[in-house]
Structure formats: structure tokens, C-alpha cells
C-alpha positions, 0 to 999 in steps of 0.5 A, a space after each residue: 535514467 527514470 527510463 533505465 529504471 523502468 526497462 531495468 525492473 521490467 523482469 522483475 515486476 513480472 516474477 513478483 507480480 503475484 507478491 508485491 501489492 502497493 498501497 497508495 492514495 495521491 493524498 493524505 488522510 484517506 486511511 491508506 496505512 490503517 488499510 495497509 496495516 489491516 489488510 496484511 493482518 487479513 492475508 497474515 491469518 489467511 496463513 500468508 507469511 506477510 511483510 508490511 513495508 512502511 514506504 512513507 517516510 515522511 509521515 511515517 506512522 506504522 509502528 505508532 499505529 500498532 505500539 511498536 518500538 523498533 530499535 532499526 528503521 528504514 531511515 537507517 537504511 537511507 543513512 546506509 547505517 543497517 541493510 533492509 534485512 536487518 530492520 524487519 521486526 517481527 509484530 506478534 499482534 499481526 503475526 506479520 513482519 514489519 519494516 517500520 519507517 521514520 517520520 519527519 526524515 523525508 529520506 525516501 522523497 530525496 533520495 537520489 535514483 541510483 539509491 532508490 534503485 538499490 533500496 528497490 532491489 534490496 526489497 524484491 530479493 527480500 520479497 523472495 521470502 514471503 508470500 505477500 509484501 504489502 507496501 505502504 507508499 506515502 500520499 502524492 505522486 512524487 518519483 520515489 513513489 511511482 518508481 517503488 508502485 511501479 514494482 509492485 504486481 499490483 497497485 491498490 489505490 484508495 480513495 474517499 468521497 472528498 472531492 479532493 481525494 478523487 482529484 488526487 486518486 485520479 493524478 495518481 492513477 493518471 502518471 502511473 499509467 503514463 510511466 507504467 501502462 502494464 501496471 496493474 491499478 485497482 480502486 478501493 473506496 474507505 470511509 464509504 457511508 454505505 455499499 452503495 455510495 462506495 460504488 457512487 464514488 468509484 462510479 466517479 473516478 472511474 468515469 474520469 479515468 475512462 473519458 480521459 486516460 481510456 482506462 478502466 482502473 477495476 474497483 476491488 472493494 469497499 470498506 465500510 465507515 466504521 466507528 470502531 476503527 478510530 477506537 482500534 487506532 486509538 488503542 494501538 490495536 489491529 481491528 480484525 483482532 479488536 473488532 473482527 466482526 465489524 463492518 470494516 473488518 469484513 470488508 478488508 477481510 473480503 478484499 484479502 479473500 478477493 486478492 487471493 482468489 485473483 491469484 487462483 484464477 490467473 
């Protein structure tokens, strides 16, 4: 069944190559959701019509971080109560659309493959209305996460210098490379003490990939540790709005600029 889904999405992934971006980690607690929100905000500020999809139903918190009160969320779609386009919510703070998840439901991880395929197809159709669709995937390497990540044009793996974060990022890259060998995998090092230390963290991960997987996922960017990030999350305000010139905001903006520049060079 999994082989069928890969084949079914082959042409679809090519069509969405410059549109859908999955943000994954392999491990929780690395700032993946915050990075997804901030990247979506940066792209939106660059006049990219953007949709942020909360694919982490078990620990969904995009709406919490942004202080949104949404009448419907992805959990309603999973149960069949609503369609995907009916749960799109506009975030005034960031000027992008959001499809919120539902914390504690676990619906995506336990969803039958056939139902997951329908959701993925609906998301692909909906993405046609946007310049960029950011998929904030759940932590881990479950099949549902790999399938939705695999249909994206590029997959950004977020990690930190913690040994478990590096190990889990490597495991995610390994499984994605096995299942989707043509998938564009890139790395973002988050919460780095400095650009130099962030590069050292990336080098460790890259060396493991080169040695054991014979691949070299490129470094997309480094986000420096910044106390203002915690303050922004606590205030339920996007970092770029609250502290637009802080180091972490500048780092994510640079990553967004690189993504758009990469597309111009294709």
C-alpha cells in the first residue's frame, strides 16, 4: 500500500516542488513549530501568499502560540465533520492562513492509509491557491509524517546540538532517503549559541549522513539562540512583529530569502 502511495504522488510532488515545504525534526523540543510559524510569517512578508498547516495532531500548538481561537480544526476534517478548505483560518497577526491541529487527538498518526491519502490529495489541491504551504509535521518518524513530508517539494529537518536531537534527525533523514530517494532534504540548526557552533553541529550530522547513507543534505540555515523567542511565544506574538531586528528573526528571514532565491535559480 505504501508503494502505491509513493507512485500515486510521484507527479504530484513534482508539480508542488516550489510550493509545499515540510518542516520535520525526528524529535520534539527543537523549536520546530516556532520555526514553522516564523518562516511562514517571513514568506508572507515577502508577498508570498502562505498557508501554515499544523500536521501535528498529537501535540498541535500553532493556534496556541499565535493566540488563535479557531471554530474548526484538522480534527474536524479527520472525523469527516468538515472539509479541509472549511477549516482555513486567517491570522491577522501574520497575514497568512492557518489550518490548526487538535492537541491530544492523535488522529493523524492512527489514520488509515487510505484516509491519509485523501487528506494529502485535498491538501495538494488546496495548495494550488497559495504561493507557499508550510507543513509543520509532528516529531518522530511515523508513516503518516513520512508520507506527508514526502509529497512536499522540500523537507527542512530542524535539529539542535543535543545528541538525541542529532540522532533523531539522522534517523528521519535515513528513512526519508530510503522511502523517497528524490526528496529534497535540507537542514536547519536551531538554538545555536553562535553561527560557528551551529556549523559545527551541522558538520556532525552531515558526516554521519555521508558515512552511512552516502548523501549530503545541505545546510539551509542556522538560527541563533535568542531570549526574545521565548518572550514572543509567551506573549503569543510572532517574533518578526515583536522583535523584527533580533538575531533569531534575522536568521529566519535570511532562510526565507534563500528559499525564494533558490527557486529563481532553478
